[in-house]
N, C-alpha and C positions, 0 to 999 in steps of 0.2 A: 338234788343239791346244785346250787349255783356255783359253777366253776370259775366264774369271774373272767370269762374269755369272750363275752359278747363283743363283737366289733373287731376282734383280733383276726389276723389273716394267717392261715395255715396251709402248708404244703405237705401232702401225704403221698409218699411213693409206694409202689406195689399195691395200688388201691383199686385194681379192677375186681378184686375178690378178697375173700378171707379176712385176715386181721386188718389189713389196710383199709378195706371197704368199710368194715364195722367201725374203725376209728374215725373215718371221714363222717360216717353217719352220726356218731356221738358228738363230734365237734360242731357239726351243723346244728344239731339239736340244742347245743349250748350257745348258739348265736354267732359262731365264728363264720367267717368267709373262708371257703376251702377250695384249694386247687388239688385235684387228684391227678396223679401221673402213673403211667406204666408203659410197657413196651408197645402195645398195639392200640391205635386210636379207636378202632371199631369196638374192641373189648371195653375200652374206657367209656365210650359213648353209651354202651349198654349198661355199664355200671352206674353212670350218672343218671340214666333214666330211672334207675331203681332207688335213687336217693331223693328225699323230700327236702327241697330247698327253695326259698324265695328267690325271685329273679335277681340276678347279680351277686348271689352268694355262693355259687358253685361253678367251677370251671374244670375242664378236662383237657389236658395237653399231654400227648405222648412224648416219651423221651427214653433214651437208652443210657443207663447209668454207667456203662462201660466206655462211653464215648464222650470226651470232653466237649467236642463241638455240639453234640446233641444237648448236653446239659447247658451249654452257653445259650443255645436257642431257647431252651425251656426257661432259663432265667429272664431272657428278654420278654418272653410272652407273659410270664408271671408279673414282671414289673409293669407291663402295659395294662394288665387286667386288674391287679390289686395293689400295686406298689410294693413296698418292702413287706416281707413276711415277718411274723412274730414267732411262729411255731413251725418246726420241721420235724416230721415223723418219717423215719427211714425204715420202710417195711418190706422193700423188695428183696428177693433172694431166691436161690435155687438149692436143691439138694446137692447137686454137683456130682462129681465122680465118686462112685461107690465100689467097694471091694477091699480086700486086704491090701496092705501097703505095697506089696510086691506086684500087685495086679493093676495098679494105677500108674498111667504114664504121665509124662511131663505135660501134655496137653490137658489131661484131666485136672491136674493140679492147677495149671495156669487159668483155665476157664473158671474153676470154682473160686479161686482167689480174686479174679477180675470182677466177678459179680458180687460175691458175698463180703469181701473186704474192701477192695478198691472202689466198688460202687458207693458204699457209704463215705469213703474218703473223698471221692470226687464230688458227691452231692453236697456234703458239708462245705467243702472248699468253695464250691460255686455259690452257695447261698450265705456263707458266713458274713460277708460284708453287709448284706441286707439285715441279717439277724442282729448284728452289733450296733446298728444305727439307732435303734429305738429305746435303748436303756432297759428293755424288758424282753426276754426271749426264752424259748424252750426248745431244746433238741432232745428227741427220744429216738434212740437207735434200737433196732430189734436184734438181740443176740440170740442165745439159745442155752438150754441146759448143757448142750454139747460143748460149750465154751469152757466149762469148768469140770465136766464129766465126760471125757472123750470116749467114743466107741470105735472099736477096731475096724469096722467096715465102712466108716465114713470120716476118715482122718482129715481129708482136705476141708470138709465142711466144719469140722470141729476146730481146726486150726484157724480158719477164717473167723469163726465166731469168737474165739479167744482173742484174736486181733481186734475185733469190734469192741470187746470189753476194755482192752487197753487203750484204744482210741478214745472211747467215752471218758475214761478216767483222766487221760491227759487233757482233753478238751475242757473237762469240768474244772480243772485247776487253772486253766489259762484264762477263762472268761467270766468266772463267777462274779468278780467285783464289778463287771459291767452290767450285771443283771441277767446274764445269759446262763441258764442252768441246763446241765447236760446229764442225762441218765440213760440207762438201758432197761429194757424189759426182756426177760429170758423165758420164753414159753417152752413147753414140752408136749409133743404129740397132740397138736391141735387139729381139729376137723377142718382142714383146708384142702384146696386142690392138690397141693404138694404132697400131703400125707395120703390123700385119696389115691394118687398115682403110686406111691410106695406100697400101699396095701393091695392095690390091684396086681402089682408085680409080684408081691409075696404070695397072693392067692393063686396066680398063674403058675408060679414055681412049685407050689405045694399041691396043686390040684384041688383046692378048696374054694369056698366062696369068700367074699370080702369080710363078712362078719366073723368067720372062723379065723381069717388071717389077722384081724384086729385082736381077737381074743388071745391067739397064740403069741402075737407080738407083745402084748401087755404082760403075759405070763413069763415069757422067756427073755425079753429084751428090756422091759421097763418094770421090773418087779416092785420098785419102791413107789410107783404111782398109786397112792393109797386109795384114791377114789375109784380105781379100776375102770376107767373110761378115757376116751379122748376128750380134751377140752374143746370148748366152743370158741370161735373167734371173738364173740362179744365179751367173753370172760377175760380175754387178754386186752381187748380194746378199753374196757372199763379202767384198767390200771394205767394204760397209756394216757387216756383222757385226764385222769387225775394228775399225772406228771406234767401234762401240758397246762395245768391250771394255776390260778393264784393260790389254791389250797396247798400246793406243793412248793411254797415259797422258800422253805428251808431245806429242800431236798436237792442235792446235786452230787454227782459222782457215785450214784447208787445203782445197784443191779437188782431189780425186782424180779424174783422168780415167780412165774405163774405156771407151775409144773406138777401140781398134785403130789408134791413130795418126792418127785423123781430123783432129784439130786440127793444122794445119800448122806452127804456131809452136812454139818451145820455151818 
């Protein structure tokens, strides 16, 4: 399917692996020029090496979404490389502090919110002037099933993702008439380095292997995931790419769940 984004410029954060990397790959396939960003330049360079792009259509610049100065530097480098961007995909994030509420201290809350909520806020704020100038734009923020179906052992992450959903909805109402459409994608239990680490920790705690940890997690913690498996990053990236496209010209303020039915409500 032609998504109508050939020649568009996109910035994808959290793109050294997982969902962000797969999204960058799809946007490149559709003819966009793509800037990937994440925390570590060496990791980004390795990620870029695994992407197939014609010369001048792929750039990799490290930045820290928790630091305004770092994002300002990223903006300057992006402007120099590709000019104004048309598409922003915010995919960076962490699991953050875990445990029951009484077990999580102020630092755990603060760090999780800084990365998972204020990171998207700062990234959008930094690039919003660029996105508003073209008369056509797309912002896709990565939320989570946790934003509408919180879990007791990761309340900071759930709270941050609920905030991302509210941020998306507010932005969508502010800029739609300028041609800037804003949506969220909410995955559940995707095969990424973040969930790999979660499952390794679960396996270590239970004295099992990772496959058994995944099986028990699905049975005990995510019983409504009808397909009975982890999702793959490409399955999420497919939806993100659609929302970045001309095909989604009447979609804004929406939360697309890519969760195998994990959210129990309709």
